[in-house]
C-alpha positions as CSV (number, residue, x, y, z in Angstrom):
1,M,6.5,33.3,7.7
2,R,6.6,29.6,8.4
3,L,3.4,27.5,8.4
4,I,2.8,23.9,9.2
5,F,-0.4,22.3,7.9
6,I,-1.3,18.9,9.2
7,G,-3.6,16.5,7.3
8,D,-6.8,14.9,8.5
9,V,-6.5,13.8,12.2
10,V,-8.4,10.5,12.4
11,G,-9.8,9.4,15.7
12,G,-8.1,8.9,19.1
13,C,-5.0,7.5,17.4
14,G,-4.7,10.7,15.3
15,R,-5.2,13.0,18.3
16,R,-2.6,11.1,20.3
17,T,-0.1,11.2,17.4
18,L,-0.6,14.9,17.0
19,A,-0.1,15.6,20.7
20,S,3.0,13.4,20.7
21,L,4.7,14.7,17.5
22,L,3.7,18.3,17.2
23,P,5.9,19.6,20.0
24,G,9.0,18.2,18.3
25,L,8.0,19.6,14.9
26,R,7.5,23.0,16.5
27,E,11.0,22.8,18.1
28,R,12.7,21.7,14.8
29,H,10.9,24.0,12.4
30,E,9.8,26.9,14.6
31,P,6.6,27.6,12.7
32,D,4.7,30.9,13.2
33,F,1.4,29.1,12.7
34,V,0.1,25.5,12.8
35,V,-3.2,24.6,11.1
36,V,-4.7,21.2,11.5
37,N,-7.6,19.5,9.6
38,G,-9.8,17.9,12.2
39,E,-12.8,16.7,10.4
40,N,-12.3,13.1,11.4
41,A,-11.1,13.8,14.9
42,A,-14.1,12.4,16.8
43,G,-14.1,8.6,16.5
44,G,-13.0,8.8,12.9
45,V,-15.8,10.9,11.6
46,G,-16.7,14.5,12.4
47,I,-15.6,16.7,15.3
48,T,-16.9,17.6,18.8
49,E,-16.1,20.4,21.1
50,K,-14.1,18.1,23.3
51,T,-12.0,16.7,20.4
52,A,-11.5,20.2,18.9
53,R,-10.2,21.4,22.3
54,E,-7.7,18.6,22.2
55,L,-6.4,19.8,18.9
56,F,-6.0,23.3,20.2
57,D,-4.4,22.0,23.4
58,A,-1.9,20.0,21.2
59,G,-0.8,23.2,19.6
60,A,-3.1,24.0,16.6
61,D,-3.6,27.7,16.0
62,A,-6.6,27.0,13.7
63,V,-8.6,23.9,12.7
64,T,-10.2,23.2,9.3
65,L,-13.0,20.7,8.6
66,G,-14.7,19.2,5.6
67,N,-17.6,17.1,4.5
68,H,-18.2,15.6,8.0
69,A,-18.3,19.0,9.7
70,Y,-21.9,18.6,10.8
71,R,-21.8,14.9,11.7
72,H,-22.2,15.6,15.5
73,A,-25.0,18.1,16.2
74,E,-23.6,18.9,19.6
75,V,-20.7,20.8,17.9
76,Y,-23.0,23.3,16.1
77,G,-23.0,26.0,18.8
78,Y,-19.2,25.6,19.3
79,L,-18.6,26.2,15.6
80,D,-20.5,29.5,15.9
81,R,-18.6,30.5,19.0
82,E,-15.0,29.4,18.3
83,E,-13.5,31.7,15.6
84,R,-10.4,29.5,15.2
85,I,-12.3,26.6,13.6
86,V,-13.7,26.8,10.1
87,R,-16.0,24.6,8.0
88,P,-16.3,24.8,4.2
89,A,-17.0,28.4,3.1
90,N,-19.1,27.2,0.2
91,Y,-21.7,25.6,2.6
92,P,-25.0,27.4,3.1
93,K,-24.5,30.9,4.6
94,G,-26.9,30.2,7.4
95,S,-25.3,26.9,8.5
96,P,-23.3,26.7,11.8
97,G,-19.8,28.2,11.8
98,R,-17.8,30.2,9.4
99,G,-15.7,29.4,6.3
100,V,-12.8,31.7,6.9
101,T,-10.8,33.1,9.9
102,V,-7.8,35.2,10.6
103,V,-5.4,34.1,13.3
104,E,-2.7,36.5,14.7
105,R,0.6,36.2,16.6
106,D,3.5,38.5,17.2
107,G,2.3,41.1,14.7
108,M,1.7,38.5,12.0
109,A,-1.7,37.4,10.6
110,L,-2.7,34.3,8.6
111,G,-6.0,33.9,6.8
112,V,-7.3,30.4,6.9
113,V,-10.0,29.3,4.3
114,N,-11.8,26.0,4.1
115,L,-13.4,24.9,0.9
116,S,-15.3,21.7,-0.2
117,G,-15.1,20.2,-3.6
118,T,-18.3,19.5,-5.5
119,L,-17.2,16.4,-7.5
120,F,-18.4,13.4,-5.5
121,L,-19.1,15.7,-2.5
122,E,-22.0,18.0,-1.6
123,A,-21.7,21.8,-1.2
124,A,-24.1,24.7,-1.7
125,R,-22.0,26.5,-4.2
126,S,-18.9,26.0,-6.4
127,P,-15.7,26.6,-4.5
128,F,-14.2,28.6,-7.3
129,P,-16.3,31.8,-7.3
130,E,-16.7,31.3,-3.5
131,V,-12.9,31.6,-2.9
132,D,-12.8,34.7,-5.1
133,S,-15.3,36.4,-2.9
134,V,-13.5,35.3,0.3
135,L,-10.2,36.6,-0.9
136,A,-11.7,40.0,-1.8
137,D,-12.9,40.2,1.8
138,L,-9.5,39.1,3.2
139,R,-7.5,41.6,1.2
140,E,-7.5,44.2,4.0
141,S,-6.7,41.8,6.8
142,T,-3.6,39.9,5.7
143,T,-1.3,39.1,2.8
144,H,-0.8,35.5,4.0
145,V,-3.6,33.0,3.2
146,L,-3.8,29.2,3.6
147,V,-6.6,27.4,1.7
148,D,-7.6,23.9,2.7
149,M,-9.2,22.4,-0.4
150,H,-11.2,19.4,1.0
151,A,-12.1,17.4,-2.1
152,E,-12.4,13.9,-3.5
153,A,-11.3,14.5,-7.1
154,T,-7.7,15.2,-7.7
155,S,-8.7,17.1,-10.9
156,E,-10.7,19.6,-8.8
157,K,-7.9,20.1,-6.4
158,V,-5.3,20.6,-9.1
159,A,-7.6,23.1,-10.9
160,M,-8.0,25.0,-7.6
161,G,-4.3,25.2,-7.2
162,W,-4.0,26.9,-10.7
163,H,-7.0,29.1,-10.0
164,L,-5.3,30.4,-6.8
165,D,-1.7,30.5,-8.0
166,G,-0.1,33.9,-7.1
167,R,-3.1,34.9,-5.0
168,V,-2.6,32.8,-1.8
169,T,0.3,31.5,0.2
170,A,-0.7,27.9,0.0
171,C,-3.5,25.7,-1.5
172,L,-3.3,22.3,0.2
173,G,-5.6,19.3,-0.4
174,T,-7.2,17.1,2.2
175,H,-9.9,14.3,2.4
176,T,-8.4,11.3,0.7
177,H,-6.0,10.5,3.6
178,V,-3.1,9.4,1.3
179,P,-0.2,11.9,0.8
180,T,0.5,12.7,-2.9
181,A,4.0,13.2,-4.2
182,D,3.4,16.5,-5.9
183,A,4.2,19.2,-3.3
184,R,5.7,22.2,-5.1
185,V,5.6,25.9,-5.4
186,L,3.6,26.9,-8.5
187,P,5.0,29.5,-10.9
188,G,3.0,32.3,-9.3
189,G,4.3,31.6,-5.8
190,T,1.6,29.4,-4.3
191,A,2.6,26.3,-2.4
192,Y,0.5,23.4,-3.5
193,C,0.0,19.7,-2.7
194,T,-3.0,17.6,-4.0
195,D,-3.3,15.8,-0.6
196,V,-1.1,16.2,2.4
197,G,-2.3,12.9,3.9
198,M,-3.7,12.0,7.3
199,T,-2.6,11.8,10.9
200,G,-3.5,8.5,12.3
201,A,-3.0,4.7,11.8
202,R,-1.3,3.8,8.6
203,G,-1.8,0.1,9.6
204,G,-5.5,0.5,8.7
205,V,-7.4,1.5,5.6
206,I,-7.3,5.3,5.5
207,G,-7.6,5.3,9.2
208,V,-10.2,2.5,9.6
209,K,-9.4,-0.9,11.1
210,K,-8.4,-3.0,8.2
211,E,-10.5,-6.0,9.2
212,L,-13.6,-3.9,9.1
213,A,-12.8,-2.3,5.7
214,L,-12.0,-5.7,4.2
215,E,-15.3,-7.1,5.5
216,K,-17.1,-4.3,3.7
217,F,-15.3,-4.8,0.4
218,L,-15.4,-8.6,0.5
219,R,-19.0,-9.2,1.8
220,M,-20.8,-5.9,0.8
221,T,-22.6,-6.0,4.1
222,A,-23.3,-3.2,6.6
223,V,-20.2,-2.6,8.7
224,R,-19.7,-0.2,11.6
225,F,-16.3,1.3,11.1
226,A,-13.9,2.0,13.9
227,S,-10.6,3.9,13.9
228,A,-7.4,1.8,13.7
229,D,-4.4,2.2,16.0
230,E,-1.5,0.4,14.2
231,D,1.5,2.2,12.9
232,P,0.6,5.8,13.6
233,W,2.0,8.6,11.4
234,L,1.7,12.4,11.1
235,N,1.4,13.7,7.6
236,G,1.6,17.4,6.7
237,V,3.6,20.1,5.0
238,L,5.9,22.9,6.0
239,V,5.5,26.1,4.0
240,E,7.9,29.1,4.0
241,A,6.7,32.4,2.6
242,G,8.0,36.0,2.2
243,E,6.5,39.2,3.4
244,D,4.6,39.5,0.1
245,G,2.5,36.4,1.1
246,L,4.0,34.2,-1.6
247,A,5.6,30.9,-0.8
248,T,9.3,30.3,-1.3
249,S,9.4,26.6,-0.4
250,V,7.2,23.7,0.6
251,Q,8.3,20.4,2.3
252,Q,6.3,17.3,3.1
253,L,6.3,16.1,6.7
254,L,6.0,12.4,7.0
255,E,6.6,11.5,10.7
256,Q,6.2,8.1,12.3
257,G,4.7,8.1,15.8
């Protein structure tokens, strides 16, 4: 199985970059599944039904979210209805949406799990026992599982990678928008990367117009952020795995728009 996982799509620039570059990636790498983190797809923060549909139309088989999953109340009903989009599994059980899904194609199945870190972010429960419970439920559905660990602290992401090594196909980090240089297959056979990066404008500050970010840092005044457009890139990883669900390789994808 071949999987492409694409990091945080930021605003309109990120959506356009995804739509522009993903067809070429599909042609070159022939992935069986493409999973996209879309938690910043709507104006740079959160997601709406309209922007989620754009991600699916661009070629995503599943969409993961993160700490901005509930920024736009209009999306709550959509999160309940659309099974291909997941928010962190360790959010309250009664909250809109679901934390895990299984997507299928040509006789293959991929479990997709979304988790939130708890260091510097808020979640209802620790992601560590939560993912153990999720994997127990997935055992009968598929041997291939991709986990999006959406977290601020690198230590929490690295720890989750070791916690899941040998039990999932890939544990891939999102949220900080800057790709880390540590993509590798762990000894037990789990593809890992602390942060796959973002899809959007590298000419800004993690996707925000640089002038606005600088004003915030220099003046410490209230600033309404807006998504940048300069120097668009797509960041992600390509994972190859065997029939046993364990990864055989992982390659970072750093594509200029």
